[in-house]
C-alpha positions in Angstrom: 23.8 16.2 46.1 26.5 13.9 44.6 26.0 10.2 44.6 29.2 9.7 46.7 31.3 12.2 48.5 34.0 12.4 45.9 31.6 13.2 43.1 31.3 16.9 42.1 28.3 19.0 43.2 26.3 20.4 40.3 24.9 23.9 40.7 22.1 24.4 38.3 21.1 27.8 36.9 17.4 28.6 36.9 15.5 28.2 33.6 14.2 31.5 32.0 11.6 31.4 29.3 10.6 33.8 26.6 7.5 32.8 24.6 5.3 34.2 21.9 2.2 32.7 20.4 -0.6 33.9 18.2 -3.6 32.2 16.6 -7.2 32.3 15.5 -10.4 30.3 15.4 -13.1 30.4 12.7 -16.4 28.5 12.3 -17.0 27.2 8.8 -20.4 25.6 8.6 -20.5 22.8 11.2 -16.6 22.7 11.5 -14.4 24.8 13.8 -11.0 25.5 12.4 -8.2 26.8 14.6 -4.5 27.5 14.2 -1.6 29.0 16.0 2.1 29.7 15.6 4.6 29.7 18.4 8.2 30.6 19.4 9.7 29.7 22.7 13.2 30.1 24.0 14.3 28.5 27.3 17.6 29.8 28.6 19.6 27.5 31.0 17.4 24.5 30.0 17.8 21.8 32.6 18.5 18.3 31.5 20.4 15.2 32.5 23.4 13.3 31.1 24.5 9.7 32.0 28.1 9.5 33.1 30.3 7.1 35.1 31.1 8.5 38.5 34.4 8.0 40.4 33.3 4.6 41.6 32.6 3.4 38.1 28.8 3.4 38.4 26.7 4.9 35.6 24.7 7.8 37.1 22.5 10.6 35.8 24.0 14.1 36.3 21.9 17.3 35.9 23.2 20.0 33.6 22.2 23.2 31.9 22.0 23.7 28.2 22.7 27.3 27.3 19.4 27.7 25.4 16.8 25.6 23.6 14.5 27.2 21.0 11.2 25.7 19.9 9.2 27.1 17.0 6.4 25.9 14.8 2.7 25.9 14.3 -0.5 23.9 14.9 -3.8 23.4 13.0 -7.0 21.7 14.2 -10.4 21.0 12.7 -13.3 19.8 14.8 -16.9 19.3 13.8 -19.9 17.2 12.6 -19.5 16.0 9.1 -23.1 14.7 9.0 -25.6 14.0 11.8 -24.1 11.4 14.2 -20.6 11.6 12.8 -17.9 13.8 14.3 -14.3 14.2 13.3 -11.3 15.9 15.1 -8.1 16.3 13.1 -4.9 18.1 14.0 -1.3 18.7 12.8 1.7 20.1 14.7 5.1 21.1 13.3 7.6 21.6 16.1 11.2 22.5 15.2 13.3 22.2 18.4 17.0 21.3 18.1 20.1 20.8 20.3 22.3 23.9 20.2 25.7 24.1 18.5 28.4 22.2 20.4 26.1 19.8 22.3 27.6 16.3 22.5 25.5 13.2 23.4 26.2 10.7 26.2 28.0 8.5 23.6 30.4 11.3 22.5 28.6 11.9 19.2 27.5 15.4 18.4 23.8 16.2 18.6 24.2 19.8 17.4 21.3 20.8 15.2 19.5 17.5 15.7 15.8 17.4 16.7 15.5 17.5 20.5 14.8 14.4 22.7 11.2 13.1 22.8 10.0 15.8 20.4 8.8 14.6 17.0 9.1 17.3 14.3 5.7 16.3 12.8 2.7 15.0 14.6 -0.7 14.3 13.1 -3.9 13.2 15.0 -7.2 12.0 13.6 -10.2 10.7 15.5 -13.8 10.1 14.5 -17.0 8.7 16.1 -20.3 7.7 14.7 -23.4 7.2 16.9 -27.0 6.3 16.2 -30.1 5.6 18.3 -31.0 2.0 18.6 -33.8 1.8 21.2 -35.5 4.5 23.3 -32.8 6.5 25.0 -30.0 4.1 24.1 -27.5 4.7 21.3 -24.8 2.6 19.7 -21.4 4.2 18.8 -18.1 3.3 17.2 -14.9 5.3 17.3 -11.3 5.2 16.1 -8.3 7.4 16.4 -4.9 7.6 14.9 -1.7 9.3 16.1 1.2 9.7 13.7 4.7 10.8 14.8 7.8 11.4 12.7 11.0 9.8 14.1 11.7 10.5 17.7 15.0 10.6 19.6 14.5 8.6 22.8 17.8 9.4 24.6 20.6 11.9 24.4 22.8 9.8 22.2 24.0 10.4 18.6 23.7 6.7 17.7 20.8 5.8 15.3 19.9 3.0 17.8 18.2 5.7 19.9 16.0 7.0 17.1 12.5 5.5 16.9 11.3 5.6 13.3 8.2 7.4 12.1 5.1 5.4 13.1 1.4 5.5 13.9 -0.7 4.3 16.8 -4.3 3.2 16.1 -7.1 2.6 18.6 -10.7 1.6 18.0 -13.8 0.7 20.0 -17.6 0.3 19.9 -20.4 0.1 22.4 -23.7 1.3 23.8 -24.5 4.3 26.0 -27.3 6.3 27.5 -28.0 9.3 25.3 -27.9 11.6 28.4 -24.4 10.3 29.3 -25.4 8.6 32.5 -23.7 5.3 31.5 -21.6 3.7 28.8 -20.4 0.2 28.0 -17.8 -0.5 25.3 -15.2 -2.9 23.9 -12.0 -1.3 22.7 -8.6 -2.2 21.2 -5.5 -0.2 21.9 -2.4 0.0 19.7 -3.6 -2.1 16.8 -0.3 -1.4 15.0 1.6 -3.0 17.9 4.1 -0.2 18.1 6.7 -0.4 21.0 8.0 3.1 21.2 
């Protein structure tokens, strides 16, 4: 429904998706490796634009994009490097762009630009080390990192809406019951103080 009676009614077309994906997993010693490639097309992709209505108020209006195509691949490695130390690493390449002719809310063309909230490159790495300290109690320490290439945060062509490439780092340590019945830890989030 429109915000006020004089605003136009927007009739959205239903989204239709075609997707293909193939991958494989293999065990190499104590490490499991997996990977997959994907291709996904969404016709009539539903999104929103910010416009001024007839009363001069800035509102969000739903709209269809003719089609959005996402293609890329992912790799992941998970395993025990040595007793007590586990690592999980992954990488994703996701090429998804605005179609030809698409114009952002600020009137600047977004055609061919990486899609909103979709970094082209993403890398994750986490690790944990644990060791018995007394009876059934073990100590542990862990850390994880998430890296993203630059991200478009709004449908605008201006560089002000592109958050630069960055990483988030978290870490923690604590004690727990080896059977998983309880755990106590101290942790720190976002050690790089990113404000995406």
